C-alpha positions in Angstrom: 50.3 -15.7 8.3 46.5 -15.1 8.3 44.5 -17.0 5.4 41.5 -15.6 3.8 38.3 -17.0 4.8 36.9 -19.5 2.4 34.6 -17.6 -0.1 35.8 -14.4 1.3 36.9 -13.1 -2.3 33.4 -14.2 -3.4 31.8 -12.3 -1.0 33.5 -9.2 -1.2 33.1 -9.1 -5.0 29.0 -9.7 -4.8 28.7 -7.5 -1.9 30.4 -4.5 -3.9 28.3 -5.3 -7.0 25.0 -5.2 -4.9 26.1 -2.3 -2.8 26.8 -0.3 -5.7 23.6 -1.0 -7.7 21.6 -0.1 -4.6 23.4 2.7 -3.3 25.0 4.3 -6.3 28.5 6.1 -6.9 28.1 8.1 -3.8 27.5 4.8 -1.5 30.7 4.5 0.3 30.6 8.0 1.0 26.9 8.1 2.2 27.8 5.0 4.5 30.6 6.5 6.2 28.7 9.7 6.8 25.5 7.7 7.9 27.2 5.6 10.4 30.4 7.1 11.6 29.0 10.7 12.3 28.4 11.1 16.1 25.2 12.5 17.2 21.5 11.4 18.6 19.5 9.4 16.3 16.1 8.8 15.6 15.9 5.3 16.5 18.4 3.5 18.9 20.1 0.5 18.2 17.2 -1.7 19.5 14.7 -0.6 17.6 12.8 -2.8 15.3 13.2 -0.3 12.3 16.8 -1.0 12.4 16.3 -4.8 12.1 13.8 -4.5 9.4 15.7 -1.7 7.1 19.2 -3.7 7.7 18.0 -7.1 6.2 18.2 -8.3 2.9 14.5 -8.9 2.7 14.0 -5.3 2.1 14.8 -6.2 -1.7 11.7 -8.2 -1.8 9.6 -5.8 0.2 10.7 -2.7 -2.0 9.6 -4.3 -5.0 6.1 -5.2 -3.4 5.7 -1.9 -2.0 6.3 -0.4 -6.0 3.5 -2.7 -6.8 1.3 -1.9 -4.3 1.6 1.8 -4.4 0.8 1.8 -8.2 -2.9 0.9 -7.5 -3.5 4.4 -6.2 -4.5 6.4 -9.8 -3.2 9.7 -8.2 0.1 8.2 -6.8 0.7 6.4 -9.9 0.2 9.4 -11.9 2.6 11.4 -10.1 5.2 8.8 -10.2 4.8 8.3 -14.1 4.9 12.0 -14.6 7.7 13.1 -12.4 10.0 10.2 -11.0 11.7 9.1 -13.9 11.2 5.6 -12.8 11.9 4.2 -16.5 14.5 6.6 -17.6 16.5 6.4 -14.3 15.1 3.6 -12.2 18.4 3.1 -10.4 18.8 6.7 -9.5 15.2 6.5 -8.0 16.1 3.1 -6.3 19.4 4.6 -5.1 17.8 7.8 -3.6 15.1 5.8 -1.8 17.7 3.3 -0.3 19.8 6.4 0.7 16.7 8.2 2.4 15.8 4.8 4.2 19.2 4.5 5.4 19.6 8.1 6.5 16.4 8.2 8.5 17.1 4.8 9.9 20.7 4.8 10.9 21.9 8.7 10.6 22.0 11.4 13.0 18.8 13.2 13.8 20.1 16.1 12.1 21.0 14.3 8.9 17.7 12.5 9.0 15.7 15.8 9.1 17.8 17.0 6.4 16.8 14.5 4.4 13.2 14.7 5.1 13.3 18.7 4.5 14.7 17.6 0.8 12.0 15.0 0.2 9.3 17.6 1.4 10.6 20.1 -1.0 10.8 18.0 -3.7 7.1 16.9 -3.1 5.9 20.6 -3.0 6.9 20.7 -6.7 5.5 17.7 -8.0 1.7 18.3 -9.0 -0.2 18.0 -12.1 -3.3 16.2 -13.4 -3.7 12.4 -14.0 -5.5 11.0 -17.1 -8.7 10.8 -15.6 -8.7 14.5 -15.2 -8.1 14.5 -11.2 -5.6 17.0 -10.1 -2.6 15.3 -7.9 -0.1 17.1 -5.5 2.7 14.9 -4.2 2.6 16.9 -0.9 -1.4 15.8 -0.2 -1.3 14.2 3.2 -3.6 11.5 1.9 -1.5 10.4 -0.9 1.6 10.5 1.2 0.0 8.3 3.6 -1.0 5.8 1.0 2.5 5.7 0.1 3.8 5.0 3.5 1.4 2.5 4.6 2.1 0.4 1.2 5.8 0.6 2.3 5.3 -0.4 6.0 3.3 -3.2 5.1 5.8 -4.3 2.5 8.5 -3.9 4.2 7.2 -5.7 7.3 5.5 -8.7 5.6 8.6 -9.1 3.5 10.8 -9.1 6.8 8.5 -11.7 8.4 8.7 -14.2 5.7 12.1 -13.8 4.5 14.1 -11.9 7.5 16.9 -13.6 9.3 15.1 -12.7 12.8 11.2 -12.1 12.2 9.8 -9.9 14.8 7.5 -11.1 17.4 4.0 -9.1 17.7 5.3 -6.5 20.0 8.2 -6.0 17.5 6.0 -5.7 14.5 3.6 -3.2 16.4 7.1 -1.2 17.3 8.1 -1.2 13.7 5.1 0.5 12.5 5.3 2.9 15.6 8.9 3.5 14.5 7.7 4.1 10.9 5.3 6.4 12.1 7.8 9.0 13.2 9.1 9.2 9.5 5.6 9.6 8.0 4.9 12.3 10.6 7.9 14.0 9.7 7.1 13.6 6.0 3.6 15.2 6.5 1.1 12.5 7.1 -0.6 14.0 10.0 -2.1 10.6 11.8 0.0 7.7 10.6 -0.8 4.2 11.9 1.1 3.1 15.0 0.2 -0.6 15.1 -1.0 -3.7 13.2 -4.5 -3.0 13.7 -4.4 0.6 12.8 -2.3 -0.3 9.6 -4.8 -2.8 8.5 -7.7 -0.5 9.3 -6.0 2.2 6.9 -5.3 -0.2 4.0 -8.9 -1.3 4.0 -10.2 2.4 4.0 -8.3 3.1 0.8 -9.3 0.0 -0.9 -12.2 1.8 -2.6 -9.9 4.3 -4.3 -7.6 1.7 -5.6 -7.5 0.3 -9.3 -5.1 -0.5 -12.1 -4.9 2.0 -14.5 -3.0 1.7 -17.6 0.2 3.2 -16.1 0.2 0.9 -13.4 -0.3 -2.2 -15.6 2.8 -0.5 -17.6 4.9 -0.2 -14.5 4.2 -3.7 -13.3 5.4 -4.9 -16.7 8.3 -2.7 -16.6 9.4 -3.9 -13.0 8.7 -7.6 -13.5 9.5 -8.4 -16.8 11.7 -5.4 -18.4 14.3 -4.6 -15.7 17.2 -2.6 -17.0 19.7 -5.4 -15.9 22.2 -7.4 -17.9 21.3 -10.7 -18.6 23.1 -12.6 -16.0 21.4 -10.8 -13.2 17.9 -11.3 -14.4 17.5 -15.0 -13.0 18.0 -13.9 -9.5 15.8 -10.7 -10.1 13.1 -12.6 -11.3 13.3 -14.8 -8.2 13.3 -11.5 -6.1 10.2 -10.3 -8.3 8.3 -13.6 -8.2 8.2 -13.6 -4.4 7.3 -10.0 -4.4 4.3 -10.7 -6.5 3.6 -13.9 -4.1 3.7 -11.5 -1.1 0.9 -9.2 -2.6 -2.9 -9.9 -1.2 -5.2 -11.2 -4.0 -7.2 -7.9 -4.2 -3.9 -6.3 -5.5 -2.9 -8.9 -7.8 -5.9 -9.5 -9.6 -6.2 -5.8 -11.1 -2.5 -5.9 -11.9 -2.9 -9.1 -13.7 -0.9 -11.2 -11.7 -2.5 -14.7 -11.3 -1.6 -17.1 -8.7 -0.5 -20.7 -9.3 -1.4 -22.9 -6.6 1.3 -25.0 -5.2 3.8 -23.7 -7.3 4.5 -20.5 -5.0 4.7 -22.5 -1.8 6.9 -25.2 -3.3 9.0 -23.5 -5.5 8.8 -19.5 -5.5 9.0 -18.9 -1.6 12.0 -21.3 -1.1 13.9 -19.8 -3.7 13.3 -16.5 -2.6 14.4 -17.7 0.9 17.7 -19.1 -0.5 18.6 -16.1 -2.5 17.8 -13.5 0.4 20.4 -15.7 2.4 23.0 -15.2 -0.5 22.3 -11.7 -0.6 22.5 -11.2 3.1 25.8 -13.3 3.1 27.0 -11.2 0.4 26.2 -7.8 2.2 27.5 -8.8 5.5 31.1 -8.0 6.2 33.1 -11.5 6.8 34.7 -11.6 10.0 38.1 -10.4 10.8 40.8 -13.2 10.0 42.0 -14.7 13.6 
């Protein structure tokens, strides 16, 4: 008679809770559709984008990306005015995670359908920022900022917390893979390697500043997440590591000071331990002998 692996019940329950939170009520159906539908994919199984997006480090990378993206006033105005990140933060997370999963692992047809839906939404998102500047979510300049903030955040989190960090060629390969998605979304000339990514981020820095909307978003993300109290301590570890992964020029305007020594001794080890736990919970246990 087969025996369950030690801890398999805990792993299964924790994995279900995490998956339901990130993927939403349609998660199991979407997962089956993404992984089980036959057909060509945008990315083969050996591509770096699959390694990065399949790792638990994405939890930290995603929070870092939100904080970094908020520093562009027009991008932040579009988020504050149209995304419902406070009223429905988990819905926004679930839509984003599903889009990443479909474009990374799904068929080429399903990936294109997902891109077409996002582009349709972007066309409708327009308005005026508190500064009086007009914004349009389909603006290639804003799309590029959102893209490079995500790529930089996901890659840096993976290199720090991922199970199998990429070598130099793999890092460039990840940026190149993500350029495929960016181009499909309407970014005409996305970066394709680390040098181009660094140059593009530097070019945007004169436009970046922390508006009141950005400060409110950071406070909401870091201090007031819509979570039950038992889930807040592990979330705080993820959030602290997301902040620690930001460059000083992004932390300072968001009023996120660095505490010398604490991040290296306490924050980063806790982040690595929690990421390992999430990875363990969301990886199916081996079948019984």
